[in-house]
SEDREN-821055 format. One line per field, with one value per residue: residue number from 1; x, y, z of N, C-alpha, C, CB in turn. Coordinates in nm, 2 decimals. Glycine has a CB too. Example, Ala and Ser with C-alpha at 12.3 -4.5 7.8 and 13.67 -1.06 7.14 Angstrom:
! residues 2
i	c(1_2)
nc1	c(1.32_1.28)
nc2	c(-0.57_-0.22)
nc3	c(0.78_0.71)
cac1	c(1.23_1.37)
cac2	c(-0.45_-0.11)
cac3	c(0.78_0.71)
cc1	c(1.32_1.29)
cc2	c(-0.33_0.00)
cc3	c(0.78_0.79)
cbc1	c(1.13_1.41)
cbc2	c(-0.45_-0.06)
cbc3	c(0.90_0.57)
This chain:
! residues 187
i	c(1_2_3_4_5_6_7_8_9_10_11_12_13_14_15_16_17_18_19_20_21_22_23_24_25_26_27_28_29_30_31_32_33_34_35_36_37_38_39_40_41_42_43_44_45_46_47_48_49_50_51_52_53_54_55_56_57_58_59_60_61_62_63_64_65_66_67_68_69_70_71_72_73_74_75_76_77_78_79_80_81_82_83_84_85_86_87_88_89_90_91_92_93_94_95_96_97_98_99_100_101_102_103_104_105_106_107_108_109_110_111_112_113_114_115_116_117_118_119_120_121_122_123_124_125_126_127_128_129_130_131_132_133_134_135_136_137_138_139_140_141_142_143_144_145_146_147_148_149_150_151_152_153_154_155_156_157_158_159_160_161_162_163_164_165_166_167_168_169_170_171_172_173_174_175_176_177_178_179_180_181_182_183_184_185_186_187)
nc1	c(7.55_7.63_7.64_7.80_7.72_7.91_8.03_7.97_8.22_8.42_8.73_8.77_8.77_9.09_9.12_9.26_9.26_9.27_9.29_9.14_9.37_9.56_9.78_9.72_9.50_9.44_9.12_8.97_9.15_9.29_9.46_9.57_9.69_9.47_9.24_8.90_8.71_8.50_8.34_8.20_8.00_7.91_7.68_7.76_7.89_7.68_7.45_7.20_7.10_7.30_7.50_7.37_7.37_7.65_7.72_7.60_7.75_7.99_7.91_7.93_8.18_8.43_8.37_8.33_8.59_8.74_8.65_8.79_8.74_8.80_8.71_8.60_8.49_8.36_8.35_8.25_8.33_8.54_8.88_8.88_8.61_8.57_8.76_8.66_8.41_8.48_8.61_8.41_8.23_8.37_8.47_8.61_8.70_8.86_8.81_8.77_8.81_8.72_8.62_8.60_8.40_8.46_8.55_8.31_8.16_8.30_8.24_7.98_7.79_7.50_7.46_7.41_7.31_7.38_7.11_7.11_7.32_7.38_7.42_7.65_7.88_7.92_7.87_7.76_7.79_7.53_7.42_7.63_7.75_8.00_8.13_8.44_8.65_8.94_9.11_9.05_8.82_8.49_8.24_7.99_7.75_7.58_7.38_7.23_6.98_6.89_6.89_6.77_6.75_6.91_7.14_7.06_7.26_7.29_7.22_7.42_7.65_7.60_7.60_7.86_7.99_7.89_7.97_8.24_8.31_8.52_8.59_8.56_8.37_8.13_7.87_7.68_7.35_7.42_7.65_7.87_8.17_8.22_8.05_7.92_8.00_7.74_7.51_7.64_7.58_7.57_7.37)
nc2	c(13.58_13.84_14.19_14.49_14.84_15.07_15.35_15.69_15.95_15.80_15.63_15.51_15.16_14.99_14.86_14.67_14.62_14.44_14.61_14.67_14.67_14.82_14.88_14.72_14.88_15.08_15.10_15.32_15.52_15.82_15.90_16.15_16.42_16.59_16.53_16.41_16.10_15.89_15.61_15.34_15.07_14.80_14.54_14.33_14.23_14.11_14.25_14.45_14.69_14.80_14.84_15.04_15.24_15.28_15.37_15.61_15.73_15.74_15.94_16.17_16.16_16.30_16.56_16.53_16.44_16.66_16.83_16.76_16.51_16.17_15.86_15.53_15.21_14.91_14.56_14.21_14.06_13.83_13.85_13.80_13.85_14.11_14.25_14.21_14.33_14.60_14.66_14.62_14.82_15.06_15.21_15.49_15.53_15.37_15.02_14.81_14.48_14.15_14.17_14.06_13.85_13.92_14.18_14.29_14.27_14.44_14.68_14.70_14.61_14.48_14.14_13.91_13.58_13.41_13.36_13.21_13.05_13.25_13.47_13.42_13.23_13.27_13.46_13.80_14.16_14.39_14.71_14.99_15.31_15.54_15.84_15.97_16.17_16.39_16.33_16.06_16.00_15.88_16.04_16.03_15.77_15.53_15.26_14.98_14.72_14.63_14.62_14.83_15.05_15.31_15.59_15.91_16.01_16.27_16.43_16.34_16.44_16.72_16.75_16.68_16.90_17.10_17.02_17.04_17.30_17.58_17.68_17.96_18.03_17.91_17.87_17.72_17.71_17.75_17.89_17.75_17.66_17.44_17.17_16.95_16.61_16.40_16.20_16.09_16.07_15.90_15.72)
nc3	c(3.06_3.27_3.29_3.40_3.42_3.23_3.37_3.32_3.32_3.41_3.34_3.01_2.93_2.89_2.60_2.36_2.02_1.71_1.39_1.08_0.82_0.96_1.24_1.56_1.79_2.08_2.16_2.28_2.29_2.16_1.85_1.81_2.01_2.23_2.09_2.06_2.10_1.91_1.97_1.81_1.85_1.65_1.55_1.37_1.05_0.93_0.98_0.84_0.94_1.10_0.90_0.75_0.94_0.99_0.73_0.74_0.94_0.79_0.60_0.75_0.84_0.76_0.83_1.11_1.18_1.10_1.29_1.52_1.63_1.65_1.50_1.55_1.45_1.59_1.62_1.69_1.49_1.30_1.16_0.87_0.79_0.88_0.73_0.46_0.49_0.55_0.31_0.11_0.18_0.17_0.39_0.55_0.81_1.09_1.13_1.38_1.51_1.64_1.90_2.23_2.45_2.71_2.68_2.59_2.82_2.99_2.88_2.93_2.75_2.58_2.49_2.24_2.12_1.82_1.59_1.37_1.12_0.95_1.11_1.23_1.44_1.70_2.01_1.99_2.02_2.09_1.96_2.05_2.17_2.24_2.36_2.41_2.61_2.55_2.76_2.81_2.94_2.99_2.83_2.71_2.71_2.53_2.50_2.35_2.33_2.10_1.74_1.61_1.77_1.81_1.85_1.70_1.45_1.35_1.57_1.75_1.62_1.63_1.90_1.97_1.86_2.03_2.30_2.28_2.24_2.29_2.63_2.67_2.49_2.55_2.78_3.04_3.19_3.45_3.45_3.41_3.24_3.08_2.93_3.15_3.25_3.24_3.44_3.66_3.92_4.22_4.44)
cac1	c(7.66_7.58_7.73_7.78_7.73_8.03_7.99_8.02_8.31_8.53_8.82_8.73_8.86_9.20_9.09_9.34_9.20_9.32_9.22_9.16_9.47_9.64_9.83_9.62_9.48_9.36_9.00_8.93_9.25_9.31_9.59_9.62_9.67_9.35_9.13_8.80_8.69_8.37_8.36_8.07_7.99_7.80_7.66_7.84_7.87_7.55_7.33_7.18_7.08_7.43_7.56_7.31_7.42_7.79_7.72_7.56_7.88_8.08_7.87_7.97_8.32_8.53_8.33_8.36_8.73_8.79_8.61_8.87_8.70_8.84_8.60_8.64_8.38_8.41_8.26_8.31_8.37_8.68_8.96_8.84_8.48_8.59_8.83_8.57_8.31_8.54_8.64_8.28_8.16_8.47_8.47_8.73_8.73_8.91_8.72_8.83_8.74_8.75_8.58_8.57_8.29_8.51_8.55_8.17_8.12_8.37_8.17_7.84_7.71_7.41_7.52_7.31_7.35_7.33_6.99_7.13_7.46_7.41_7.46_7.78_7.89_7.96_7.79_7.80_7.73_7.43_7.48_7.67_7.82_8.07_8.21_8.55_8.72_9.09_9.17_9.02_8.70_8.36_8.15_7.85_7.73_7.46_7.38_7.10_6.97_6.82_6.96_6.69_6.75_7.05_7.14_7.06_7.40_7.29_7.22_7.55_7.74_7.58_7.63_8.00_8.02_7.85_8.04_8.38_8.34_8.62_8.53_8.52_8.26_8.01_7.84_7.55_7.26_7.48_7.77_7.98_8.23_8.23_7.94_7.96_7.97_7.61_7.48_7.75_7.53_7.55_7.30)
cac2	c(13.67_13.97_14.30_14.61_14.95_15.15_15.47_15.82_16.01_15.70_15.60_15.41_15.05_14.98_14.75_14.67_14.53_14.45_14.70_14.64_14.75_14.90_14.81_14.71_15.01_15.10_15.16_15.44_15.62_15.89_15.90_16.28_16.49_16.68_16.48_16.33_15.98_15.84_15.46_15.28_14.92_14.75_14.40_14.24_14.26_14.05_14.33_14.56_14.82_14.84_14.89_15.17_15.33_15.31_15.45_15.75_15.78_15.77_16.06_16.27_16.13_16.41_16.67_16.49_16.43_16.80_16.90_16.71_16.38_16.05_15.76_15.39_15.12_14.79_14.44_14.08_13.99_13.79_13.92_13.79_13.91_14.25_14.30_14.21_14.43_14.74_14.68_14.63_14.95_15.17_15.30_15.57_15.53_15.24_14.91_14.72_14.35_14.05_14.21_13.94_13.86_13.99_14.32_14.33_14.28_14.56_14.80_14.70_14.59_14.37_14.04_13.82_13.46_13.40_13.29_13.12_13.05_13.38_13.57_13.38_13.11_13.31_13.57_13.93_14.27_14.47_14.84_15.08_15.43_15.61_15.96_15.98_16.30_16.38_16.27_15.92_15.98_15.85_16.16_15.98_15.62_15.49_15.12_14.93_14.58_14.59_14.68_14.94_15.15_15.38_15.74_15.98_16.07_16.42_16.48_16.31_16.53_16.85_16.74_16.69_17.04_17.18_16.99_17.06_17.44_17.63_17.73_18.10_18.04_17.83_17.86_17.66_17.80_17.77_17.97_17.66_17.68_17.32_17.09_16.84_16.47_16.37_16.06_16.04_16.07_15.77_15.74)
cac3	c(3.11_3.33_3.26_3.48_3.34_3.22_3.42_3.27_3.41_3.45_3.22_2.92_2.95_2.80_2.52_2.24_1.92_1.57_1.31_0.94_0.75_1.05_1.37_1.67_1.86_2.20_2.09_2.34_2.29_2.03_1.78_1.82_2.14_2.24_2.01_2.12_2.03_1.90_1.95_1.77_1.85_1.57_1.57_1.28_0.91_0.88_1.02_0.75_1.01_1.14_0.78_0.72_1.05_0.96_0.61_0.78_1.00_0.68_0.54_0.85_0.89_0.73_0.91_1.25_1.20_1.10_1.42_1.63_1.69_1.58_1.49_1.53_1.46_1.65_1.63_1.73_1.36_1.29_1.06_0.73_0.77_0.90_0.61_0.35_0.52_0.53_0.17_0.04_0.21_0.15_0.51_0.57_0.95_1.13_1.17_1.47_1.51_1.74_2.04_2.31_2.55_2.83_2.64_2.59_2.96_3.05_2.83_2.97_2.63_2.57_2.41_2.18_2.06_1.68_1.57_1.26_1.07_0.88_1.21_1.28_1.53_1.84_2.06_1.94_2.09_2.04_1.94_2.16_2.12_2.35_2.33_2.50_2.61_2.53_2.88_2.82_3.02_2.92_2.84_2.67_2.70_2.47_2.48_2.31_2.32_1.97_1.63_1.56_1.87_1.80_1.86_1.58_1.43_1.33_1.70_1.80_1.56_1.69_2.05_1.98_1.84_2.15_2.42_2.25_2.22_2.39_2.75_2.66_2.39_2.59_2.92_3.06_3.27_3.58_3.44_3.40_3.11_3.00_2.96_3.25_3.22_3.30_3.49_3.75_4.06_4.29_4.57)
cc1	c(7.59_7.68_7.70_7.79_7.87_7.98_8.05_8.11_8.42_8.62_8.76_8.82_8.98_9.19_9.17_9.29_9.27_9.23_9.25_9.27_9.56_9.70_9.72_9.62_9.41_9.23_8.95_9.03_9.27_9.45_9.66_9.60_9.55_9.24_9.03_8.79_8.55_8.38_8.22_8.08_7.88_7.80_7.75_7.81_7.74_7.43_7.31_7.16_7.21_7.51_7.51_7.36_7.56_7.81_7.69_7.69_7.98_8.04_7.91_8.12_8.42_8.50_8.36_8.51_8.79_8.76_8.69_8.83_8.73_8.72_8.66_8.51_8.44_8.30_8.33_8.35_8.52_8.75_8.90_8.71_8.49_8.66_8.74_8.46_8.36_8.56_8.51_8.21_8.25_8.47_8.60_8.78_8.78_8.80_8.80_8.75_8.79_8.73_8.54_8.45_8.34_8.51_8.40_8.12_8.18_8.30_8.03_7.74_7.61_7.47_7.41_7.38_7.30_7.20_7.00_7.28_7.49_7.45_7.59_7.77_7.93_7.88_7.85_7.73_7.62_7.49_7.52_7.74_7.88_8.14_8.31_8.62_8.87_9.16_9.14_8.90_8.58_8.27_8.01_7.85_7.59_7.46_7.24_7.10_6.91_6.89_6.89_6.69_6.89_7.03_7.13_7.19_7.40_7.30_7.36_7.65_7.73_7.62_7.79_8.05_8.00_7.95_8.19_8.41_8.44_8.54_8.48_8.41_8.13_7.99_7.70_7.47_7.32_7.61_7.89_8.03_8.24_8.11_7.98_7.93_7.84_7.60_7.57_7.70_7.51_7.49_7.34)
cc2	c(13.80_14.07_14.42_14.73_15.02_15.29_15.59_15.88_15.92_15.69_15.49_15.29_15.04_14.85_14.76_14.57_14.54_14.54_14.67_14.73_14.83_14.81_14.80_14.85_14.99_15.17_15.29_15.55_15.69_15.88_16.04_16.34_16.58_16.64_16.41_16.20_15.93_15.69_15.40_15.13_14.88_14.60_14.31_14.28_14.20_14.15_14.45_14.70_14.88_14.90_15.02_15.27_15.37_15.39_15.59_15.81_15.82_15.91_16.18_16.27_16.25_16.53_16.65_16.50_16.58_16.88_16.85_16.58_16.27_15.95_15.62_15.31_14.98_14.68_14.32_14.00_13.94_13.86_13.92_13.86_14.06_14.32_14.31_14.32_14.57_14.77_14.70_14.76_15.07_15.27_15.37_15.56_15.39_15.14_14.81_14.59_14.26_14.09_14.08_13.96_13.93_14.14_14.37_14.36_14.41_14.69_14.80_14.67_14.47_14.27_13.95_13.69_13.46_13.32_13.19_13.13_13.19_13.49_13.53_13.26_13.15_13.43_13.70_14.04_14.34_14.61_14.92_15.20_15.50_15.73_15.97_16.11_16.28_16.32_16.12_15.89_15.96_15.97_16.12_15.83_15.60_15.34_15.07_14.78_14.53_14.67_14.81_15.06_15.21_15.53_15.80_16.05_16.22_16.48_16.46_16.42_16.67_16.85_16.75_16.83_17.13_17.15_17.02_17.21_17.49_17.69_17.88_18.13_17.98_17.83_17.80_17.75_17.83_17.85_17.88_17.66_17.56_17.23_16.97_16.70_16.44_16.23_16.01_16.03_15.93_15.79_15.63)
cc3	c(3.16_3.30_3.36_3.39_3.34_3.26_3.35_3.37_3.46_3.32_3.14_2.93_2.85_2.72_2.39_2.14_1.79_1.49_1.16_0.88_0.83_1.16_1.47_1.74_1.99_2.16_2.15_2.35_2.16_1.98_1.80_1.96_2.12_2.15_2.10_2.04_2.03_1.87_1.93_1.77_1.75_1.58_1.50_1.14_0.86_0.90_0.92_0.82_1.06_1.02_0.74_0.82_1.02_0.83_0.65_0.86_0.89_0.61_0.62_0.88_0.87_0.82_1.06_1.28_1.20_1.22_1.54_1.70_1.60_1.59_1.48_1.54_1.50_1.65_1.67_1.60_1.37_1.17_0.92_0.70_0.79_0.78_0.49_0.37_0.50_0.38_0.09_0.06_0.20_0.27_0.52_0.71_0.98_1.17_1.25_1.48_1.63_1.88_2.11_2.40_2.68_2.80_2.65_2.73_3.02_3.00_2.87_2.86_2.65_2.47_2.36_2.12_1.91_1.67_1.45_1.21_1.00_0.98_1.27_1.37_1.67_1.88_2.00_2.02_2.02_2.03_2.06_2.10_2.25_2.29_2.45_2.49_2.58_2.64_2.90_2.90_2.94_2.94_2.81_2.66_2.64_2.43_2.45_2.31_2.19_1.86_1.58_1.66_1.88_1.81_1.72_1.56_1.40_1.47_1.77_1.75_1.61_1.83_2.06_1.96_1.96_2.27_2.40_2.23_2.33_2.51_2.74_2.56_2.44_2.74_2.94_3.15_3.41_3.57_3.42_3.25_3.02_3.03_3.04_3.20_3.30_3.35_3.59_3.90_4.11_4.42_4.67)
cbc1	c(7.76_7.54_7.73_7.87_7.62_8.09_8.02_7.91_8.24_8.48_8.96_8.72_8.78_9.34_8.94_9.50_9.05_9.34_9.25_9.03_9.40_9.56_9.95_9.65_9.40_9.43_8.89_8.88_9.39_9.27_9.58_9.56_9.80_9.40_9.17_8.66_8.78_8.28_8.42_8.03_7.97_7.83_7.51_7.81_7.99_7.52_7.35_7.06_6.98_7.51_7.54_7.16_7.41_7.87_7.63_7.44_7.94_8.07_7.72_7.88_8.37_8.53_8.18_8.30_8.79_8.73_8.47_8.89_8.54_8.97_8.50_8.75_8.30_8.45_8.19_8.20_8.35_8.69_9.10_8.83_8.38_8.67_8.95_8.50_8.26_8.68_8.71_8.19_8.11_8.43_8.43_8.71_8.62_9.01_8.66_8.85_8.75_8.90_8.47_8.69_8.24_8.66_8.60_8.08_8.17_8.52_8.19_7.80_7.80_7.27_7.63_7.23_7.29_7.44_6.87_7.03_7.48_7.28_7.35_7.84_7.98_8.11_7.79_7.76_7.84_7.29_7.39_7.76_7.72_8.17_8.12_8.65_8.71_9.14_9.13_9.13_8.68_8.30_8.20_7.81_7.74_7.42_7.44_7.06_6.89_6.67_6.98_6.55_6.69_7.12_7.26_6.94_7.46_7.16_7.11_7.60_7.72_7.43_7.58_8.07_7.95_7.71_8.03_8.42_8.21_8.71_8.61_8.64_8.30_8.01_7.84_7.56_7.13_7.51_7.79_7.94_8.36_8.37_7.88_7.90_8.09_7.49_7.47_7.87_7.39_7.69_7.15)
cbc2	c(13.70_13.96_14.35_14.62_15.06_15.15_15.48_15.91_16.06_15.56_15.57_15.46_14.92_14.97_14.73_14.64_14.56_14.31_14.85_14.65_14.84_15.02_14.89_14.60_15.11_15.17_15.06_15.41_15.56_16.04_15.86_16.37_16.57_16.82_16.38_16.41_15.87_15.91_15.40_15.34_14.86_14.79_14.37_14.09_14.19_13.92_14.39_14.53_14.80_14.73_14.79_15.16_15.27_15.18_15.39_15.75_15.67_15.66_16.06_16.27_16.01_16.45_16.70_16.35_16.35_16.87_16.88_16.82_16.38_15.99_15.79_15.34_15.10_14.82_14.42_14.00_14.07_13.64_13.87_13.65_13.86_14.28_14.22_14.07_14.42_14.75_14.56_14.52_14.94_15.24_15.22_15.71_15.57_15.25_14.84_14.78_14.28_14.01_14.32_13.89_13.71_13.94_14.34_14.23_14.16_14.56_14.80_14.82_14.57_14.41_13.96_13.88_13.33_13.35_13.38_13.15_12.94_13.42_13.58_13.49_13.01_13.35_13.58_13.95_14.37_14.47_14.92_15.01_15.53_15.51_16.09_15.86_16.37_16.51_16.34_15.85_16.11_15.72_16.27_16.05_15.55_15.58_15.04_14.98_14.53_14.62_14.59_14.90_15.10_15.33_15.79_16.09_15.99_16.46_16.42_16.17_16.54_16.88_16.61_16.60_17.10_17.15_16.85_16.99_17.52_17.74_17.71_18.19_17.98_17.69_18.00_17.52_17.74_17.63_18.06_17.51_17.74_17.24_17.04_16.86_16.37_16.41_15.98_16.13_16.15_15.69_15.75)
cbc3	c(2.99_3.48_3.11_3.60_3.38_3.08_3.57_3.23_3.53_3.49_3.27_2.77_2.94_2.89_2.49_2.27_1.90_1.50_1.34_0.86_0.65_1.11_1.43_1.77_1.77_2.32_2.09_2.48_2.34_2.05_1.64_1.71_2.18_2.20_1.89_2.13_2.09_1.78_2.08_1.64_1.99_1.42_1.54_1.31_0.82_0.96_1.16_0.66_1.13_1.20_0.67_0.73_1.19_0.95_0.51_0.88_1.09_0.57_0.52_0.97_0.82_0.59_0.89_1.28_1.08_0.98_1.45_1.72_1.71_1.63_1.38_1.63_1.32_1.80_1.49_1.80_1.24_1.27_1.06_0.69_0.88_1.03_0.58_0.34_0.67_0.61_0.11_0.08_0.35_0.03_0.64_0.53_1.04_1.24_1.04_1.62_1.38_1.72_2.03_2.39_2.59_2.86_2.50_2.52_3.04_3.02_2.68_3.04_2.51_2.53_2.49_2.07_2.13_1.59_1.53_1.14_0.97_0.80_1.32_1.35_1.47_1.85_2.21_1.79_2.13_2.12_1.86_2.26_2.04_2.42_2.32_2.47_2.75_2.49_3.01_2.87_3.11_2.97_2.73_2.54_2.84_2.34_2.61_2.17_2.44_1.98_1.52_1.52_2.01_1.68_1.93_1.58_1.31_1.26_1.79_1.77_1.40_1.67_2.11_1.87_1.72_2.19_2.46_2.13_2.23_2.33_2.87_2.62_2.26_2.54_2.99_3.12_3.28_3.65_3.55_3.44_3.13_3.03_2.82_3.38_3.26_3.21_3.37_3.74_4.07_4.30_4.55)
């Protein structure tokens, strides 16, 4: 399967997924007006590196949420596996599941085949992270093809604080009041 990149500065795709213990959600849309969204794609419940990463998200979750950013974690896991995973790890943020190959393609994610039954019986996405503006625009795209190459969550948290500062409190070296969406040049 080939995938095209999801371009920064475009609208995040309209992907509706089931969520553990909740109604289905549009994963890139916020529940509150003026909130930002941090969408984290993890490989599956089988991946210990993904679990460690999501536990770090959990350690920052209340702080991120208080700063006006909602969080959702997403995987290709099926309902039973996702529910057990969320329960075993006591995650406070929503866990969405049943991400399809078509969804993975629309997000530009790398996709892997399971190497054994312990990794499941269907293709799964490699890690990804997206920061979505309150208007639904893709501000940050981070996609990896390996479980050990992920953004440092401390840097992500600090970056969210920076890019979300009110315009009267932050100016870049060009005098612009809001940090621009980077990576949008098309030649």
